[in-house]
Structures are given as structure tokens and as C-alpha cells.
Residue, then its C-alpha position, 0 to 999 in steps of 0.5 A: x394366411x387364409x380366411x376361415x368359414x363358420x358353420x353358417x358360411x360366414x368368413x372370419x378373419x384369422x387371429x394373428x399369433x406371435x409367430x404369424x404377423x403380417x406387416x402389410x396388414x398391420x400397416x393397413x390397420x394403422x392407416x385405418x386409425x390414421x385419424x387418431x394418430x393425426x389428432x394425437x400429433x396435432x394435440x401434441x403440437x397444440x400443447x407445445x404451441x400453447x406452452x411456447x405462447x404462455x411461457x415467458x422467454x428466457x434471454x441470455x445476453x453475453x459479454x466477451x472479454x479478452x486479455x489486455x494489451x501489454x501497452x496498458x501496463x506501461x504506467x504501472x511498470x513506470x517506476x520498476x516496482x512491479x512487472x505484470x504481464x497481460x496474461x497475469x492481469x487477465x488471470x486476476x480479472x478471471x479470478x475476480x469475475x468468478x469470485x462470490x464476493x464480486x458476484x454478490x456485489x452485483x446481485x445486491x445492486x440488481x436484487x430489487x429489479x430482479x426479484x423485487x425483494x426490497x424488504x428481504x431479510x439476510x436469509x432470503x437474500x442469501x437464498x436468492x443469491x445461491x439458488x436463483x442468481x448463481x444458477x442464472x449466471x454463466x462465467x466461462x473461460x474459453x480458448x484453453x485446453x489443459x496447459x496448451x493454449x490453442x487460441x487467445x483465451x476469452x471469458x464469456x459472462x452471461x446472465x439468464x432472465x426474462x428481461x433481455x435488457x436487464x440481463x445485459x445490464x447484469x452481465x456488463x455490470x459483473x464484467x465491469x465490477x471484476x475489471x474494477x476489482x482486478x485493477x484495484x488489486x493490482x494497483x493496491x499491490x503496486x502502491x504497497x510496494x511503492x509505499x514500502x520502498x518510500x519507507x525504506x528510503x525515508x528510513x535510510x535518510x533518517x539513519x544517515x541523519x541519526x548517524x550525523x547527529x550521533x557524530x555531532x554529539x561525539x564532537x560535542x563531548x570531545x570539545x566539552x572535555x577539551x574545554x573542561x581540561x583547558x578551563x582547569x589549566x587556566x584556573x590553575x594558572x590564574x590561581x598561581x599568578x594570584x598567589x605570585x602577585x600576593x607573594x610579591x605584594x607581601x615581599x614589597x610590603x616587607x621591603x618598604x617596612x625595612x626601608x621605612x625603618x632606615x628612613x626613620x633612623x636617618x630622619x629622611x621625611x621627604x625624598x632625597x638623594x645620596x649626594x644630598x644626604x652625604x653633604x648633610x653628614x660629611x660635606x668634605x666627602x661629597x665628591x668621593x661619594x658622588x663619584x662612587x654612587x653616580x651609577x648605583x640604584x638609589x636605595x628605597x629609604x631615600x624616598x622618605x618616610x612620608x612616601x614610604x608610609x603612603x605606599x605601605x598603607x596602599x599595599x596593605x589595604x589592597x584587596x586584589x593584585x590582578x591588575x598588577x599581572x596582565x597575564x591574568x586578564x589574558x587567561x580570563x579572556x580565554x576562559x570566557x571564550x571557553x565558557x561560551x564555545x560557539x561551535x558547541x552551541x552551534x552543534x547543540x542548537x542543530x536540529x535538522x540533520x537531514x539537510x546535512x546527510x550525505x546523499x540526501x539529494x538522490x534519496x529525496x529525488x527518488x522519494x518525491x518520484x515515488x510519491x508522485x507515482x502514488x498520486x497518479x490516476x490508474x483508472x485507464x489501466x485495463x485488466x481485460x479488453x472488451x471484445x463484445x459487450x452484452x446487448x439486449x436481444x430478441x432471440x431467447x434461449x428458452x423456450x427453444x421453439x423449433x426444438x419443442x415443436x419438432x419434439x412435440x410432432x415426433x412425440x405426438x406421432x409416436x404416441x398416436x401410433x401407440x394409441x392406434x396399436x392399442x385400438x387395433x389390439x382391442x378390436x382384435x380381442x372383441x372379435x369372436x374366436x373362429x369355429x372348428x374346421x368342419x371340412x375335417 
């Protein structure tokens, strides 16, 4: 490109066209405006520096947790009621850490220190929790890609705020709360299974006791029926013996009355014998009578009227004939024993059937073992292993000073170049247009 001359001989700089741009000349023009570019870049750096100095740094301490050791669950699986692996326990811990209920519990604990909302309402609490606390919280599971496990999984829990130590407390509190809730969930499941097992064993023991009680009741009914039948038989026998004794007494009365009539007819007031009676009525025949009746039973009338009347009077005034029949007393004694059957009384008085249940020892031993298991302290059972605890640090995640300064420098430089180009364009427009070529 050559310079053109005006009519007065002055040289003018030709105007570039779209198709005619000299890069060296453009660079020279930009260099001539290097002060503007430099000032713009410095201004951008200054603004970035002021932002870094004036903005409050944001910290994010992180606590890292890994799956627990299998040995941590020996206590839980002691009675064989639950079999939980380390991965399953860690999954429960991750679930609790991601649970909004767990996060809300931690938020309520640190709400006043984080946001100073001591007198906040429920609506503002929910707003702070959803729009401030949750975005500042990071719960990230690493080490798992799809269904393949490349390395041991771990859970990173971090919290972002301007107070580094407070952020560390929140992250550690969430980890501890999740561990506690996961442990409580597993222990609750174990206790529920153990309690159910205890109820089953107690029900089985009660069932055995109930069966024994029903069996005893059946025995009582059988004994009562047998005793009732025997009582009826004894009462019938006693009634028959009484009837027999009464009939014998009546027969004796009839016999005595007949003998009394004979004694009165023979005028025998006092007891006598046939020999004496024979001598009184026929003395010469005493020998023959004595010889004929020496071995015969003496008739009843020989007792005399006085004795016969006395016996008759006694028999007629008798009210009971039981003492004349010893068998009745034996039957009454047996009836007395039947009315007081000691075996029935013992069975009716029995109330602790559990002590007599078959196999009660093994059942009670297992129940006692399970109850002792419920009283154990499971605070040492850990659902996650702390790999790194969150601590207060000095390295802020926001603002990122190096990146901001680099972006400010690059952006300021480009903005300065843009300003320089605009200035060059304005200067070129202000120059007068070239005159027509006179040489032509």
C-alpha cells in the first residue's frame, strides 16, 4: 500500500478496506495504544483483587468414611438372629446420611450458629433448610461405577460455609448422626427379631403348660367320675346292709316274742336249763332227757321271761343297727376317703404348670440367653469406618484466587485489546478522505 499526496503535496495515509488489511500495521496501531490495554488489564486485576479481599472465603472441610470391618458385627450375629455384611451395613449408613430427616436433625442442631435464626418460624426454618443448608451440603459416594466396584466405596460428607471450624463440626455431626441412626436401625431390627423369638419360645412354653393343665383337668374329671361311681356303689352297699340289719332285728324281735310266749306258758321267769325243767315236770325221766338233749342248743325261751322282755325292749327301742354290721363302718371309711380324694385336691390346687412342662429347661435357657442379648450394649457396633475426619482448614474453595486473577488478567487484556481496536477505528474515521489522483 503506497501513500497518496493531496493537491498541496501532503501525504495521506490510505484507508484500509475489508480486503486490504495490513497485520503489521494493525499490530503497530495496537502497540501505539498499549497504555490503554495495560490500564484495562491492570484495572481488571485490581477489581479481581478487591473482590478477593472483600469477599468472605468459603470453606468445605470433608469427612471420609468407608465400610466397616466384618469383625464389627460379631456381637450382632452372636445369637444367630441376623446376618449382616459390611456392605449392607455401609448401605444403611449411606441411606441415613442422604436422608432428609437426618440432615434436618443436624440442621436444627446448628441452625442458630449458621443462620442466627433463634426466633425463626417453621416456614423460615424450612426455607433455610431447603435453600441454604441443603445446597451447602455435599454427600457423595465414590468408588462405585455402575455395578462394578473398582475400589472400596467411600462416602464423602462436606459442608460449605464461611466458618471453617463450624463447617467441620457440621460435616462430622452429620457423619456421626448417620452412623448412630444406621446402628439404631440395625439394632432395632435385631431386637425385633430377638423379641419375636422370645415371644415364640414363651408361647411354646405356655402351650406346653396349657396342654399339661388340660391333661390334669381330664384326669380330675376321670377321677371324679370314678369316685362318684364308687360312692354310689358304697351308698348302695350301706343301704343294703342297713336294710339287712333292720330285717335281722325284726326277725330277732319276732323270735324273742315267740320265745317269750313259750316262757310265759311254761312259767319260766328266770333263766333255766332243760335238765332243770325236766326234773321239775318229770323227775323219773331226767336221765333220758338229759341224755337226749346234752348236745342240743338250748331254746331261747329257757332264758326266762325277764331276760326276754329286757332284750325285746332293747331291740324295739334301737334306732340304728349300724354297730351290729362292721362292714358298714369299713364302707363309711372308704366313702370318707373318696369324698376327700387327695389326688384330686392336689391337681385342683396346682397353678404352676410351667414348672412341670416337658423340655422347659431348654426353652427357659434359650429365653434367658435372648433376654441377656437384649440388654447388651451395641454402642461399639460401627456402621462405617472413619477414614478421615473433617478438620478446620485454611484453604478456601471460594473464591479461587489463582483462577480469578488469571481470568481477570486474560479478560482484562482482551477487553483492553477491544478498546484499542475501537480507538483505532475511531481515529481512522476522523481522518479526511484522500483527494482524487491529479496525475491521472
